[in-house]
C-alpha positions in Angstrom: 46.2 36.7 54.1 43.6 34.1 55.5 43.8 30.6 54.3 41.4 27.6 55.6 41.7 24.2 54.1 38.6 22.1 54.1 38.7 18.7 55.7 38.9 16.9 52.3 42.0 19.4 51.4 43.6 18.4 54.8 43.1 14.7 54.1 44.6 15.2 50.7 47.6 16.8 52.2 47.7 14.1 54.8 47.7 11.6 52.3 50.1 12.9 49.9 52.8 13.7 52.7 52.6 10.4 54.4 52.7 8.5 50.8 56.0 10.5 50.2 57.6 9.5 53.3 56.8 6.1 53.1 58.0 5.7 49.5 61.1 7.8 49.9 62.4 7.7 53.5 64.5 4.8 54.8 62.2 3.7 57.9 62.0 0.6 60.0 58.8 -1.6 59.3 57.5 -0.5 62.8 57.8 3.2 61.8 56.3 2.3 58.5 53.2 0.7 60.3 53.0 3.4 62.7 52.6 6.2 59.8 50.1 3.8 58.4 48.3 3.4 61.5 48.3 7.1 62.3 47.1 7.8 58.7 44.3 5.3 58.9 43.1 6.8 62.1 42.2 9.9 60.4 40.2 8.4 57.6 37.6 10.7 56.1 34.5 11.5 58.2 36.6 10.6 61.3 36.8 13.0 64.4 40.2 12.4 64.4 40.7 13.9 60.6 38.4 16.8 61.7 40.8 17.5 64.6 43.8 17.2 62.4 42.2 19.8 60.1 41.8 22.2 63.0 45.4 22.0 63.9 46.7 21.8 60.4 44.7 25.2 59.8 46.0 26.8 63.0 49.7 26.0 62.1 49.2 27.1 58.5 47.6 30.2 59.7 50.4 31.0 62.4 53.2 30.5 59.8 51.5 32.7 57.3 51.2 35.2 60.1 55.0 34.8 60.9 56.0 35.3 57.5 53.8 38.2 56.5 55.5 41.4 57.2 53.5 44.6 57.2 55.5 47.6 56.6 54.7 51.1 58.0 56.2 54.4 57.1 58.0 56.0 60.1 59.9 59.2 60.1 59.7 59.9 56.5 61.3 57.2 54.2 62.3 54.7 57.0 60.2 51.5 57.0 59.8 49.4 60.0 57.7 46.1 60.2 54.3 46.2 62.3 56.0 43.5 64.6 58.8 45.8 65.4 56.7 48.9 65.8 54.6 46.8 68.7 58.0 46.0 70.7 58.9 49.8 70.7 
């Protein structure tokens, strides 16, 4: 499976998650300000947001790859994941 988020989608996730943290987590005012500054630095149209979208897409792709198990048949009905097969 291949999922690639656009910069706008990455920004929506960034905004939603940071808002949830700010609204629902007990943080010092210093920590809140650091999150706000981090989010502000990744505004729409910024290079930082483009970089963030790249990192987010890579992390998302890696997570999907790690969780996706492809099965192959080996020796009749025994099933072995493709990752296990590469190790053998």
